[in-house]
mmCIF file as gemmi writes it, N, C-alpha and C atoms, coordinates in Angstrom:
data_model
loop_
_atom_site.group_PDB
_atom_site.id
_atom_site.type_symbol
_atom_site.label_atom_id
_atom_site.label_alt_id
_atom_site.label_comp_id
_atom_site.label_asym_id
_atom_site.label_entity_id
_atom_site.label_seq_id
_atom_site.pdbx_PDB_ins_code
_atom_site.Cartn_x
_atom_site.Cartn_y
_atom_site.Cartn_z
_atom_site.occupancy
_atom_site.B_iso_or_equiv
_atom_site.pdbx_formal_charge
_atom_site.auth_seq_id
_atom_site.auth_asym_id
_atom_site.pdbx_PDB_model_num
ATOM 1 N N . MET Axp A 1 ? 0.706 -4.798 17.978 1 0 ? 1 A 1
ATOM 2 C CA . MET Axp A 1 ? 0.874 -4.402 16.315 1 0 ? 1 A 1
ATOM 3 C C . MET Axp A 1 ? -0.749 -4.971 16.002 1 0 ? 1 A 1
ATOM 4 N N . THR Axp A 2 ? -1.17 -4.168 15.2 1 0 ? 2 A 1
ATOM 5 C CA . THR Axp A 2 ? -2.646 -4.208 14.397 1 0 ? 2 A 1
ATOM 6 C C . THR Axp A 2 ? -2.333 -5.114 13.194 1 0 ? 2 A 1
ATOM 7 N N . VAL Axp A 3 ? -2.743 -6.195 12.911 1 0 ? 3 A 1
ATOM 8 C CA . VAL Axp A 3 ? -2.867 -6.935 11.726 1 0 ? 3 A 1
ATOM 9 C C . VAL Axp A 3 ? -4.14 -6.759 10.875 1 0 ? 3 A 1
ATOM 10 N N . ALA Axp A 4 ? -3.935 -6.319 9.565 1 0 ? 4 A 1
ATOM 11 C CA . ALA Axp A 4 ? -4.999 -6.153 8.709 1 0 ? 4 A 1
ATOM 12 C C . ALA Axp A 4 ? -5.977 -7.261 8.567 1 0 ? 4 A 1
ATOM 13 N N . PRO Axp A 5 ? -7.099 -7.189 8.252 1 0 ? 5 A 1
ATOM 14 C CA . PRO Axp A 5 ? -7.795 -8.301 7.966 1 0 ? 5 A 1
ATOM 15 C C . PRO Axp A 5 ? -7.448 -8.946 6.845 1 0 ? 5 A 1
ATOM 16 N N . TYR Axp A 6 ? -7.636 -10.258 6.778 1 0 ? 6 A 1
ATOM 17 C CA . TYR Axp A 6 ? -7.34 -11.303 5.506 1 0 ? 6 A 1
ATOM 18 C C . TYR Axp A 6 ? -7.77 -10.591 4.229 1 0 ? 6 A 1
ATOM 19 N N . TYR Axp A 7 ? -8.77 -10.153 4.237 1 0 ? 7 A 1
ATOM 20 C CA . TYR Axp A 7 ? -9.492 -9.576 3.017 1 0 ? 7 A 1
ATOM 21 C C . TYR Axp A 7 ? -8.865 -8.611 2.378 1 0 ? 7 A 1
ATOM 22 N N . ILE Axp A 8 ? -8.189 -7.627 3.284 1 0 ? 8 A 1
ATOM 23 C CA . ILE Axp A 8 ? -7.385 -6.545 2.698 1 0 ? 8 A 1
ATOM 24 C C . ILE Axp A 8 ? -6.229 -6.85 2.107 1 0 ? 8 A 1
ATOM 25 N N . HIS Axp A 9 ? -5.46 -7.913 2.721 1 0 ? 9 A 1
ATOM 26 C CA . HIS Axp A 9 ? -4.288 -8.609 2.003 1 0 ? 9 A 1
ATOM 27 C C . HIS Axp A 9 ? -4.574 -9.446 0.825 1 0 ? 9 A 1
ATOM 28 N N . ARG Axp A 10 ? -5.867 -10.016 0.554 1 0 ? 10 A 1
ATOM 29 C CA . ARG Axp A 10 ? -6.115 -10.675 -0.227 1 0 ? 10 A 1
ATOM 30 C C . ARG Axp A 10 ? -6.376 -10.066 -1.522 1 0 ? 10 A 1
ATOM 31 N N . MET Axp A 11 ? -7.144 -8.698 -1.175 1 0 ? 11 A 1
ATOM 32 C CA . MET Axp A 11 ? -7.558 -7.757 -2.191 1 0 ? 11 A 1
ATOM 33 C C . MET Axp A 11 ? -6.153 -7.369 -3.049 1 0 ? 11 A 1
ATOM 34 N N . ILE Axp A 12 ? -5.205 -6.929 -2.017 1 0 ? 12 A 1
ATOM 35 C CA . ILE Axp A 12 ? -3.972 -6.377 -2.694 1 0 ? 12 A 1
ATOM 36 C C . ILE Axp A 12 ? -3.222 -7.329 -3.488 1 0 ? 12 A 1
ATOM 37 N N . GLN Axp A 13 ? -3.085 -8.703 -2.914 1 0 ? 13 A 1
ATOM 38 C CA . GLN Axp A 13 ? -2.346 -9.616 -3.778 1 0 ? 13 A 1
ATOM 39 C C . GLN Axp A 13 ? -3.127 -10.014 -5.221 1 0 ? 13 A 1
ATOM 40 N N . ALA Axp A 14 ? -4.579 -10.093 -5.059 1 0 ? 14 A 1
ATOM 41 C CA . ALA Axp A 14 ? -5.367 -10.394 -6.363 1 0 ? 14 A 1
ATOM 42 C C . ALA Axp A 14 ? -5.179 -9.397 -7.212 1 0 ? 14 A 1
ATOM 43 N N . ILE Axp A 15 ? -5.039 -7.911 -6.903 1 0 ? 15 A 1
ATOM 44 C CA . ILE Axp A 15 ? -4.982 -6.7 -8.049 1 0 ? 15 A 1
ATOM 45 C C . ILE Axp A 15 ? -3.743 -6.967 -8.578 1 0 ? 15 A 1
ATOM 46 N N . HIS Axp A 16 ? -2.478 -7.044 -7.593 1 0 ? 16 A 1
ATOM 47 C CA . HIS Axp A 16 ? -1.244 -6.735 -8.065 1 0 ? 16 A 1
ATOM 48 C C . HIS Axp A 16 ? -0.698 -7.989 -9.073 1 0 ? 16 A 1
ATOM 49 N N . ARG Axp A 17 ? -1.539 -9.213 -9.117 1 0 ? 17 A 1
ATOM 50 C CA . ARG Axp A 17 ? -1.257 -10.422 -9.827 1 0 ? 17 A 1
ATOM 51 C C . ARG Axp A 17 ? -1.862 -9.978 -11.298 1 0 ? 17 A 1
ATOM 52 N N . ASP Axp A 18 ? -2.876 -9.261 -11.42 1 0 ? 18 A 1
ATOM 53 C CA . ASP Axp A 18 ? -3.553 -9.159 -12.389 1 0 ? 18 A 1
ATOM 54 C C . ASP Axp A 18 ? -3.411 -7.587 -13.176 1 0 ? 18 A 1
ATOM 55 N N . PRO Axp A 19 ? -2.737 -7.57 -14.23 1 0 ? 19 A 1
ATOM 56 C CA . PRO Axp A 19 ? -2.326 -6.325 -14.769 1 0 ? 19 A 1
ATOM 57 C C . PRO Axp A 19 ? -3.426 -5.284 -15.151 1 0 ? 19 A 1
ATOM 58 N N . GLU Axp A 20 ? -4.499 -6.147 -15.678 1 0 ? 20 A 1
ATOM 59 C CA . GLU Axp A 20 ? -5.736 -5.208 -16.153 1 0 ? 20 A 1
ATOM 60 C C . GLU Axp A 20 ? -6.383 -4.73 -14.801 1 0 ? 20 A 1
ATOM 61 N N . ALA Axp A 21 ? -6.441 -5.721 -13.764 1 0 ? 21 A 1
ATOM 62 C CA . ALA Axp A 21 ? -6.98 -5.174 -12.554 1 0 ? 21 A 1
ATOM 63 C C . ALA Axp A 21 ? -6.174 -4.115 -11.746 1 0 ? 21 A 1
ATOM 64 N N . CYS Axp A 22 ? -4.753 -4.259 -11.732 1 0 ? 22 A 1
ATOM 65 C CA . CYS Axp A 22 ? -4.252 -2.87 -11.501 1 0 ? 22 A 1
ATOM 66 C C . CYS Axp A 22 ? -4.305 -1.669 -12.251 1 0 ? 22 A 1
ATOM 67 N N . ALA Axp A 23 ? -4.619 -1.857 -13.281 1 0 ? 23 A 1
ATOM 68 C CA . ALA Axp A 23 ? -4.569 -0.677 -14.23 1 0 ? 23 A 1
ATOM 69 C C . ALA Axp A 23 ? -6.039 -0.077 -13.788 1 0 ? 23 A 1
ATOM 70 N N . ALA Axp A 24 ? -7.124 -0.79 -13.627 1 0 ? 24 A 1
ATOM 71 C CA . ALA Axp A 24 ? -8.652 -0.48 -13.41 1 0 ? 24 A 1
ATOM 72 C C . ALA Axp A 24 ? -8.602 0.041 -12.066 1 0 ? 24 A 1
ATOM 73 N N . PHE Axp A 25 ? -8 -0.707 -11.094 1 0 ? 25 A 1
ATOM 74 C CA . PHE Axp A 25 ? -7.854 -0.039 -9.573 1 0 ? 25 A 1
ATOM 75 C C . PHE Axp A 25 ? -7.042 1.21 -9.539 1 0 ? 25 A 1
ATOM 76 N N . ALA Axp A 26 ? -6.074 1.408 -10.347 1 0 ? 26 A 1
ATOM 77 C CA . ALA Axp A 26 ? -5.358 2.771 -10.435 1 0 ? 26 A 1
ATOM 78 C C . ALA Axp A 26 ? -6.303 3.824 -10.725 1 0 ? 26 A 1
ATOM 79 N N . SER Axp A 27 ? -7.291 3.437 -11.774 1 0 ? 27 A 1
ATOM 80 C CA . SER Axp A 27 ? -8.071 4.679 -12.092 1 0 ? 27 A 1
ATOM 81 C C . SER Axp A 27 ? -9.351 4.807 -11.561 1 0 ? 27 A 1
ATOM 82 N N . ASP Axp A 28 ? -9.735 3.779 -10.621 1 0 ? 28 A 1
ATOM 83 C CA . ASP Axp A 28 ? -11.117 3.734 -9.957 1 0 ? 28 A 1
ATOM 84 C C . ASP Axp A 28 ? -10.683 2.702 -8.985 1 0 ? 28 A 1
ATOM 85 N N . PRO Axp A 29 ? -10.482 2.889 -7.864 1 0 ? 29 A 1
ATOM 86 C CA . PRO Axp A 29 ? -10.262 1.599 -6.744 1 0 ? 29 A 1
ATOM 87 C C . PRO Axp A 29 ? -11.718 1.477 -6.156 1 0 ? 29 A 1
ATOM 88 N N . ALA Axp A 30 ? -12.554 2.643 -5.913 1 0 ? 30 A 1
ATOM 89 C CA . ALA Axp A 30 ? -13.802 1.97 -5.394 1 0 ? 30 A 1
ATOM 90 C C . ALA Axp A 30 ? -14.673 0.717 -5.667 1 0 ? 30 A 1
ATOM 91 N N . PRO Axp A 31 ? -14.553 0.088 -6.837 1 0 ? 31 A 1
ATOM 92 C CA . PRO Axp A 31 ? -15.349 -1.075 -7.05 1 0 ? 31 A 1
ATOM 93 C C . PRO Axp A 31 ? -14.876 -2.128 -6.199 1 0 ? 31 A 1
ATOM 94 N N . TYR Axp A 32 ? -13.237 -1.956 -6.224 1 0 ? 32 A 1
ATOM 95 C CA . TYR Axp A 32 ? -12.575 -3.126 -5.645 1 0 ? 32 A 1
ATOM 96 C C . TYR Axp A 32 ? -12.731 -3.008 -4.008 1 0 ? 32 A 1
ATOM 97 N N . TYR Axp A 33 ? -12.767 -1.858 -3.647 1 0 ? 33 A 1
ATOM 98 C CA . TYR Axp A 33 ? -13.027 -2.039 -2.147 1 0 ? 33 A 1
ATOM 99 C C . TYR Axp A 33 ? -14.638 -2.214 -1.985 1 0 ? 33 A 1
ATOM 100 N N . ALA Axp A 34 ? -15.646 -1.937 -2.594 1 0 ? 34 A 1
ATOM 101 C CA . ALA Axp A 34 ? -16.492 -2.689 -2.434 1 0 ? 34 A 1
ATOM 102 C C . ALA Axp A 34 ? -16.727 -3.993 -2.619 1 0 ? 34 A 1
ATOM 103 N N . ARG Axp A 35 ? -16.092 -4.586 -3.421 1 0 ? 35 A 1
ATOM 104 C CA . ARG Axp A 35 ? -16.14 -6.076 -3.638 1 0 ? 35 A 1
ATOM 105 C C . ARG Axp A 35 ? -15.525 -6.722 -2.567 1 0 ? 35 A 1
ATOM 106 N N . TYR Axp A 36 ? -14.466 -6.214 -1.897 1 0 ? 36 A 1
ATOM 107 C CA . TYR Axp A 36 ? -13.845 -6.932 -0.759 1 0 ? 36 A 1
ATOM 108 C C . TYR Axp A 36 ? -14.344 -6.437 0.471 1 0 ? 36 A 1
ATOM 109 N N . GLY Axp A 37 ? -15.596 -5.524 0.629 1 0 ? 37 A 1
ATOM 110 C CA . GLY Axp A 37 ? -16.247 -4.974 1.799 1 0 ? 37 A 1
ATOM 111 C C . GLY Axp A 37 ? -15.609 -4.446 2.871 1 0 ? 37 A 1
ATOM 112 N N . LEU Axp A 38 ? -14.794 -3.363 2.254 1 0 ? 38 A 1
ATOM 113 C CA . LEU Axp A 38 ? -14.091 -2.361 3.231 1 0 ? 38 A 1
ATOM 114 C C . LEU Axp A 38 ? -14.788 -1.317 3.764 1 0 ? 38 A 1
ATOM 115 N N . ASP Axp A 39 ? -14.65 -1.165 5.105 1 0 ? 39 A 1
ATOM 116 C CA . ASP Axp A 39 ? -15.369 0.018 5.498 1 0 ? 39 A 1
ATOM 117 C C . ASP Axp A 39 ? -14.805 1.458 5.495 1 0 ? 39 A 1
ATOM 118 N N . GLN Axp A 40 ? -15.307 2.294 5.737 1 0 ? 40 A 1
ATOM 119 C CA . GLN Axp A 40 ? -14.966 3.724 5.536 1 0 ? 40 A 1
ATOM 120 C C . GLN Axp A 40 ? -13.604 4.074 6.176 1 0 ? 40 A 1
ATOM 121 N N . ARG Axp A 41 ? -13.325 3.462 7.253 1 0 ? 41 A 1
ATOM 122 C CA . ARG Axp A 41 ? -11.863 4.118 7.864 1 0 ? 41 A 1
ATOM 123 C C . ARG Axp A 41 ? -11.003 3.115 7.052 1 0 ? 41 A 1
ATOM 124 N N . GLN Axp A 42 ? -11.283 2.009 6.789 1 0 ? 42 A 1
ATOM 125 C CA . GLN Axp A 42 ? -10.306 1.205 5.975 1 0 ? 42 A 1
ATOM 126 C C . GLN Axp A 42 ? -9.773 1.799 4.759 1 0 ? 42 A 1
ATOM 127 N N . ILE Axp A 43 ? -11.005 2.473 3.791 1 0 ? 43 A 1
ATOM 128 C CA . ILE Axp A 43 ? -10.979 2.84 2.733 1 0 ? 43 A 1
ATOM 129 C C . ILE Axp A 43 ? -10.004 4.154 2.801 1 0 ? 43 A 1
ATOM 130 N N . ALA Axp A 44 ? -10.255 5.114 3.702 1 0 ? 44 A 1
ATOM 131 C CA . ALA Axp A 44 ? -9.634 6.308 4.048 1 0 ? 44 A 1
ATOM 132 C C . ALA Axp A 44 ? -8.135 5.93 4.332 1 0 ? 44 A 1
ATOM 133 N N . LEU Axp A 45 ? -7.835 5.031 5.02 1 0 ? 45 A 1
ATOM 134 C CA . LEU Axp A 45 ? -6.347 4.773 5.388 1 0 ? 45 A 1
ATOM 135 C C . LEU Axp A 45 ? -5.887 4.322 3.96 1 0 ? 45 A 1
ATOM 136 N N . LEU Axp A 46 ? -6.318 3.507 3.205 1 0 ? 46 A 1
ATOM 137 C CA . LEU Axp A 46 ? -5.887 3.238 1.845 1 0 ? 46 A 1
ATOM 138 C C . LEU Axp A 46 ? -5.641 4.053 0.863 1 0 ? 46 A 1
ATOM 139 N N . GLU Axp A 47 ? -6.696 5.24 0.968 1 0 ? 47 A 1
ATOM 140 C CA . GLU Axp A 47 ? -6.436 6.232 -0.065 1 0 ? 47 A 1
ATOM 141 C C . GLU Axp A 47 ? -5.349 7.37 0.32 1 0 ? 47 A 1
ATOM 142 N N . ASP Axp A 48 ? -5.155 7.202 1.7 1 0 ? 48 A 1
ATOM 143 C CA . ASP Axp A 48 ? -3.927 7.887 1.966 1 0 ? 48 A 1
ATOM 144 C C . ASP Axp A 48 ? -2.908 7.548 1.548 1 0 ? 48 A 1
ATOM 145 N N . ALA Axp A 49 ? -2.74 6.033 1.516 1 0 ? 49 A 1
ATOM 146 C CA . ALA Axp A 49 ? -1.654 5.548 0.725 1 0 ? 49 A 1
ATOM 147 C C . ALA Axp A 49 ? -0.173 6.007 1.248 1 0 ? 49 A 1
ATOM 148 N N . SER Axp A 50 ? -0.192 6.403 2.593 1 0 ? 50 A 1
ATOM 149 C CA . SER Axp A 50 ? 1.324 6.406 2.786 1 0 ? 50 A 1
ATOM 150 C C . SER Axp A 50 ? 1.647 5.436 3.746 1 0 ? 50 A 1
ATOM 151 N N . VAL Axp A 51 ? 3.044 5.231 4.251 1 0 ? 51 A 1
ATOM 152 C CA . VAL Axp A 51 ? 3.46 4.183 4.781 1 0 ? 51 A 1
ATOM 153 C C . VAL Axp A 51 ? 2.74 4.174 6.459 1 0 ? 51 A 1
ATOM 154 N N . ALA Axp A 52 ? 2.762 5.46 7.094 1 0 ? 52 A 1
ATOM 155 C CA . ALA Axp A 52 ? 2.051 5.244 8.231 1 0 ? 52 A 1
ATOM 156 C C . ALA Axp A 52 ? 0.691 5.068 8.391 1 0 ? 52 A 1
ATOM 157 N N . SER Axp A 53 ? -0.093 5.252 7.437 1 0 ? 53 A 1
ATOM 158 C CA . SER Axp A 53 ? -1.601 4.871 7.378 1 0 ? 53 A 1
ATOM 159 C C . SER Axp A 53 ? -1.649 3.301 7.1 1 0 ? 53 A 1
ATOM 160 N N . MET Axp A 54 ? -0.781 2.457 6.038 1 0 ? 54 A 1
ATOM 161 C CA . MET Axp A 54 ? -0.549 1.371 5.703 1 0 ? 54 A 1
ATOM 162 C C . MET Axp A 54 ? -0.357 0.55 7.253 1 0 ? 54 A 1
ATOM 163 N N . THR Axp A 55 ? 0.604 1.125 7.917 1 0 ? 55 A 1
ATOM 164 C CA . THR Axp A 55 ? 0.958 0.575 9.174 1 0 ? 55 A 1
ATOM 165 C C . THR Axp A 55 ? -0.081 0.756 10.136 1 0 ? 55 A 1
ATOM 166 N N . GLU Axp A 56 ? -0.67 1.771 10.349 1 0 ? 56 A 1
ATOM 167 C CA . GLU Axp A 56 ? -1.985 1.947 10.962 1 0 ? 56 A 1
ATOM 168 C C . GLU Axp A 56 ? -2.731 0.69 10.863 1 0 ? 56 A 1
ATOM 169 N N . LEU Axp A 57 ? -3.063 0.344 9.561 1 0 ? 57 A 1
ATOM 170 C CA . LEU Axp A 57 ? -4.106 -0.378 9.101 1 0 ? 57 A 1
ATOM 171 C C . LEU Axp A 57 ? -3.399 -2.05 9.374 1 0 ? 57 A 1
ATOM 172 N N . GLY Axp A 58 ? -2.455 -2.012 9.37 1 0 ? 58 A 1
ATOM 173 C CA . GLY Axp A 58 ? -1.928 -3.457 9.766 1 0 ? 58 A 1
ATOM 174 C C . GLY Axp A 58 ? -1.464 -4.275 8.659 1 0 ? 58 A 1
ATOM 175 N N . VAL Axp A 59 ? -1.228 -3.538 7.455 1 0 ? 59 A 1
ATOM 176 C CA . VAL Axp A 59 ? -0.838 -4.188 5.987 1 0 ? 59 A 1
ATOM 177 C C . VAL Axp A 59 ? 0.317 -4.827 6.341 1 0 ? 59 A 1
ATOM 178 N N . HIS Axp A 60 ? 0.653 -6.026 5.99 1 0 ? 60 A 1
ATOM 179 C CA . HIS Axp A 60 ? 1.941 -6.666 5.957 1 0 ? 60 A 1
ATOM 180 C C . HIS Axp A 60 ? 3.068 -5.646 5.176 1 0 ? 60 A 1
ATOM 181 N N . PRO Axp A 61 ? 4.194 -5.772 5.601 1 0 ? 61 A 1
ATOM 182 C CA . PRO Axp A 61 ? 5.229 -4.712 4.846 1 0 ? 61 A 1
ATOM 183 C C . PRO Axp A 61 ? 5.592 -4.849 3.364 1 0 ? 61 A 1
ATOM 184 N N . ASN Axp A 62 ? 5.52 -6.398 3.037 1 0 ? 62 A 1
ATOM 185 C CA . ASN Axp A 62 ? 5.441 -6.503 1.823 1 0 ? 62 A 1
ATOM 186 C C . ASN Axp A 62 ? 4.408 -6.195 0.639 1 0 ? 62 A 1
ATOM 187 N N . LEU Axp A 63 ? 3.137 -6.418 1.563 1 0 ? 63 A 1
ATOM 188 C CA . LEU Axp A 63 ? 2.06 -5.788 0.659 1 0 ? 63 A 1
ATOM 189 C C . LEU Axp A 63 ? 1.788 -4.334 0.604 1 0 ? 63 A 1
ATOM 190 N N . GLN Axp A 64 ? 2.452 -3.909 1.835 1 0 ? 64 A 1
ATOM 191 C CA . GLN Axp A 64 ? 2.404 -2.386 1.607 1 0 ? 64 A 1
ATOM 192 C C . GLN Axp A 64 ? 3.198 -1.648 0.266 1 0 ? 64 A 1
ATOM 193 N N . MET Axp A 65 ? 4.415 -2.563 0.105 1 0 ? 65 A 1
ATOM 194 C CA . MET Axp A 65 ? 5.072 -2.111 -0.994 1 0 ? 65 A 1
ATOM 195 C C . MET Axp A 65 ? 4.243 -2.323 -2.269 1 0 ? 65 A 1
ATOM 196 N N . LYS Axp A 66 ? 3.606 -3.451 -2.391 1 0 ? 66 A 1
ATOM 197 C CA . LYS Axp A 66 ? 2.876 -3.843 -3.626 1 0 ? 66 A 1
ATOM 198 C C . LYS Axp A 66 ? 1.778 -2.758 -3.724 1 0 ? 66 A 1
ATOM 199 N N . TYR Axp A 67 ? 1.172 -2.722 -2.729 1 0 ? 67 A 1
ATOM 200 C CA . TYR Axp A 67 ? -0.069 -1.456 -2.759 1 0 ? 67 A 1
ATOM 201 C C . TYR Axp A 67 ? 0.526 -0.197 -3.092 1 0 ? 67 A 1
ATOM 202 N N . LEU Axp A 68 ? 1.578 0.286 -2.492 1 0 ? 68 A 1
ATOM 203 C CA . LEU Axp A 68 ? 2.086 1.806 -2.942 1 0 ? 68 A 1
ATOM 204 C C . LEU Axp A 68 ? 2.51 1.739 -4.255 1 0 ? 68 A 1
ATOM 205 N N . ARG Axp A 69 ? 3.317 0.501 -4.53 1 0 ? 69 A 1
ATOM 206 C CA . ARG Axp A 69 ? 3.64 0.795 -5.925 1 0 ? 69 A 1
ATOM 207 C C . ARG Axp A 69 ? 2.321 0.753 -6.841 1 0 ? 69 A 1
ATOM 208 N N . MET Axp A 70 ? 1.103 0.062 -6.81 1 0 ? 70 A 1
ATOM 209 C CA . MET Axp A 70 ? 0.103 0.264 -7.397 1 0 ? 70 A 1
ATOM 210 C C . MET Axp A 70 ? -0.281 1.501 -7.445 1 0 ? 70 A 1
ATOM 211 N N . ARG Axp A 71 ? -0.39 2.485 -6.538 1 0 ? 71 A 1
ATOM 212 C CA . ARG Axp A 71 ? -1.003 3.833 -6.161 1 0 ? 71 A 1
ATOM 213 C C . ARG Axp A 71 ? -0.039 4.833 -6.459 1 0 ? 71 A 1
ATOM 214 N N . THR Axp A 72 ? 1.055 4.524 -6.542 1 0 ? 72 A 1
ATOM 215 C CA . THR Axp A 72 ? 2.169 5.67 -6.859 1 0 ? 72 A 1
ATOM 216 C C . THR Axp A 72 ? 2.664 5.876 -8.616 1 0 ? 72 A 1
ATOM 217 N N . PRO Axp A 73 ? 2.443 6.759 -9.042 1 0 ? 73 A 1
ATOM 218 C CA . PRO Axp A 73 ? 3.185 6.667 -10.359 1 0 ? 73 A 1
ATOM 219 C C . PRO Axp A 73 ? 4.741 6.482 -10.272 1 0 ? 73 A 1
ATOM 220 N N . ARG Axp A 74 ? 4.859 5.518 -11.306 1 0 ? 74 A 1
ATOM 221 C CA . ARG Axp A 74 ? 6.422 5.642 -11.537 1 0 ? 74 A 1
ATOM 222 C C . ARG Axp A 74 ? 7.14 6.768 -11.755 1 0 ? 74 A 1
ATOM 223 N N . PRO Axp A 75 ? 8.325 6.982 -11.524 1 0 ? 75 A 1
ATOM 224 C CA . PRO Axp A 75 ? 8.948 8.185 -11.899 1 0 ? 75 A 1
ATOM 225 C C . PRO Axp A 75 ? 9.658 8.163 -13.473 1 0 ? 75 A 1
ATOM 226 N N . ALA Axp A 76 ? 9.714 9.215 -13.935 1 0 ? 76 A 1
ATOM 227 C CA . ALA Axp A 76 ? 10.254 9.239 -15.388 1 0 ? 76 A 1
ATOM 228 C C . ALA Axp A 76 ? 11.567 8.979 -15.022 1 0 ? 76 A 1
ATOM 229 N N . ALA Axp A 77 ? 12.221 8.722 -16.429 1 0 ? 77 A 1
ATOM 230 C CA . ALA Axp A 77 ? 13.386 8.486 -16.498 1 0 ? 77 A 1
ATOM 231 C C . ALA Axp A 77 ? 14.539 9.361 -15.883 1 0 ? 77 A 1
ATOM 232 N N . GLY Axp A 78 ? 15.575 9.155 -15.152 1 0 ? 78 A 1
ATOM 233 C CA . GLY Axp A 78 ? 16.128 10.164 -14.687 1 0 ? 78 A 1
ATOM 234 C C . GLY Axp A 78 ? 15.588 10.653 -13.262 1 0 ? 78 A 1
ATOM 235 N N . GLU Axp A 79 ? 14.613 10.639 -13.02 1 0 ? 79 A 1
ATOM 236 C CA . GLU Axp A 79 ? 13.646 11.122 -11.762 1 0 ? 79 A 1
ATOM 237 C C . GLU Axp A 79 ? 13.81 10.052 -10.814 1 0 ? 79 A 1
ATOM 238 N N . SER Axp A 80 ? 14.316 10.364 -9.21 1 0 ? 80 A 1
ATOM 239 C CA . SER Axp A 80 ? 14.3 9.68 -8.302 1 0 ? 80 A 1
ATOM 240 C C . SER Axp A 80 ? 12.806 9.017 -7.768 1 0 ? 80 A 1
ATOM 241 N N . ALA Axp A 81 ? 12.698 8.029 -7.144 1 0 ? 81 A 1
ATOM 242 C CA . ALA Axp A 81 ? 11.382 7.563 -6.57 1 0 ? 81 A 1
ATOM 243 C C . ALA Axp A 81 ? 10.965 8.314 -5.397 1 0 ? 81 A 1
ATOM 244 N N . LEU Axp A 82 ? 9.854 8.404 -5.255 1 0 ? 82 A 1
ATOM 245 C CA . LEU Axp A 82 ? 9.314 8.879 -4.011 1 0 ? 82 A 1
ATOM 246 C C . LEU Axp A 82 ? 9.581 7.93 -2.861 1 0 ? 82 A 1
ATOM 247 N N . PRO Axp A 83 ? 9.635 8.328 -1.537 1 0 ? 83 A 1
ATOM 248 C CA . PRO Axp A 83 ? 10.114 7.403 -0.492 1 0 ? 83 A 1
ATOM 249 C C . PRO Axp A 83 ? 8.993 6.431 -0.361 1 0 ? 83 A 1
ATOM 250 N N . GLY Axp A 84 ? 9.217 5.253 0.034 1 0 ? 84 A 1
ATOM 251 C CA . GLY Axp A 84 ? 8.256 4.06 0.129 1 0 ? 84 A 1
ATOM 252 C C . GLY Axp A 84 ? 8.358 3.393 1.319 1 0 ? 84 A 1
ATOM 253 N N . PRO Axp A 85 ? 7.661 2.373 1.489 1 0 ? 85 A 1
ATOM 254 C CA . PRO Axp A 85 ? 7.806 1.4 2.711 1 0 ? 85 A 1
ATOM 255 C C . PRO Axp A 85 ? 9.124 0.896 3.064 1 0 ? 85 A 1
ATOM 256 N N . LEU Axp A 86 ? 9.948 0.689 1.95 1 0 ? 86 A 1
ATOM 257 C CA . LEU Axp A 86 ? 11.381 0.049 2.327 1 0 ? 86 A 1
ATOM 258 C C . LEU Axp A 86 ? 12.191 1.229 2.961 1 0 ? 86 A 1
ATOM 259 N N . ASP Axp A 87 ? 11.924 2.327 2.389 1 0 ? 87 A 1
ATOM 260 C CA . ASP Axp A 87 ? 13.04 3.721 3.087 1 0 ? 87 A 1
ATOM 261 C C . ASP Axp A 87 ? 12.246 3.605 4.377 1 0 ? 87 A 1
ATOM 262 N N . ALA Axp A 88 ? 11.176 3.713 4.785 1 0 ? 88 A 1
ATOM 263 C CA . ALA Axp A 88 ? 10.638 3.899 6.331 1 0 ? 88 A 1
ATOM 264 C C . ALA Axp A 88 ? 11.232 2.747 7.176 1 0 ? 88 A 1
ATOM 265 N N . TYR Axp A 89 ? 11.437 1.561 6.539 1 0 ? 89 A 1
ATOM 266 C CA . TYR Axp A 89 ? 11.977 0.469 7.343 1 0 ? 89 A 1
ATOM 267 C C . TYR Axp A 89 ? 13.355 0.696 7.667 1 0 ? 89 A 1
ATOM 268 N N . LEU Axp A 90 ? 14.077 1.129 6.515 1 0 ? 90 A 1
ATOM 269 C CA . LEU Axp A 90 ? 15.684 1.509 6.569 1 0 ? 90 A 1
ATOM 270 C C . LEU Axp A 90 ? 15.855 2.383 7.669 1 0 ? 90 A 1
ATOM 271 N N . ASP Axp A 91 ? 14.963 3.621 7.509 1 0 ? 91 A 1
ATOM 272 C CA . ASP Axp A 91 ? 14.895 4.546 8.468 1 0 ? 91 A 1
ATOM 273 C C . ASP Axp A 91 ? 15.076 4.076 9.974 1 0 ? 91 A 1
ATOM 274 N N . ARG Axp A 92 ? 13.939 3.178 10.08 1 0 ? 92 A 1
ATOM 275 C CA . ARG Axp A 92 ? 13.616 2.761 11.389 1 0 ? 92 A 1
ATOM 276 C C . ARG Axp A 92 ? 14.991 1.672 12.103 1 0 ? 92 A 1
ATOM 277 N N . LEU Axp A 93 ? 15.73 1.103 11.114 1 0 ? 93 A 1
ATOM 278 C CA . LEU Axp A 93 ? 16.664 0.38 11.554 1 0 ? 93 A 1
ATOM 279 C C . LEU Axp A 93 ? 17.824 1.303 11.727 1 0 ? 93 A 1
ATOM 280 N N . LEU Axp A 94 ? 17.94 2.369 10.953 1 0 ? 94 A 1
ATOM 281 C CA . LEU Axp A 94 ? 18.989 3.596 11.359 1 0 ? 94 A 1
ATOM 282 C C . LEU Axp A 94 ? 18.986 3.936 12.557 1 0 ? 94 A 1
ATOM 283 N N . GLU Axp A 95 ? 17.576 4.309 13.11 1 0 ? 95 A 1
ATOM 284 C CA . GLU Axp A 95 ? 17.243 4.908 14.443 1 0 ? 95 A 1
ATOM 285 C C . GLU Axp A 95 ? 17.526 3.921 15.573 1 0 ? 95 A 1
ATOM 286 N N . LYS Axp A 96 ? 17.212 2.571 15.246 1 0 ? 96 A 1
ATOM 287 C CA . LYS Axp A 96 ? 17.703 1.73 16.317 1 0 ? 96 A 1
ATOM 288 C C . LYS Axp A 96 ? 19.123 1.527 16.247 1 0 ? 96 A 1
ATOM 289 N N . ARG Axp A 97 ? 19.79 1.529 15.369 1 0 ? 97 A 1
ATOM 290 C CA . ARG Axp A 97 ? 21.004 1.207 15.564 1 0 ? 97 A 1
ATOM 291 C C . ARG Axp A 97 ? 21.862 2.818 16.025 1 0 ? 97 A 1
ATOM 292 N N . ASN Axp A 98 ? 21.448 3.681 15.799 1 0 ? 98 A 1
ATOM 293 C CA . ASN Axp A 98 ? 22.036 4.929 15.995 1 0 ? 98 A 1
ATOM 294 C C . ASN Axp A 98 ? 21.48 5.655 17.544 1 0 ? 98 A 1
ATOM 295 N N . GLY Axp A 99 ? 20.432 4.985 17.903 1 0 ? 99 A 1
ATOM 296 C CA . GLY Axp A 99 ? 19.695 5.595 19.004 1 0 ? 99 A 1
ATOM 297 C C . GLY Axp A 99 ? 19.899 4.927 20.273 1 0 ? 99 A 1
């Protein structure tokens, strides 16, 4: 299993804790990627913003949820949310149980 470099985890935590940073990141993440020294591969995986890319990068599941929440628009009232890391985790559990 790959583990993401600490600075990626630190970036996600720092942005998630600060509502202003979270809003700025949502509109233009490039300055944050530069500030934390991410390379092009890491940026591409984060920009993909899928559970698979987060897992490939080695982002901790808790931080995957935080990052994907920052990048995924919230559903309007009455709409269901898009699948996220928790859904992928639960699907894997079901596969193990039923497989």
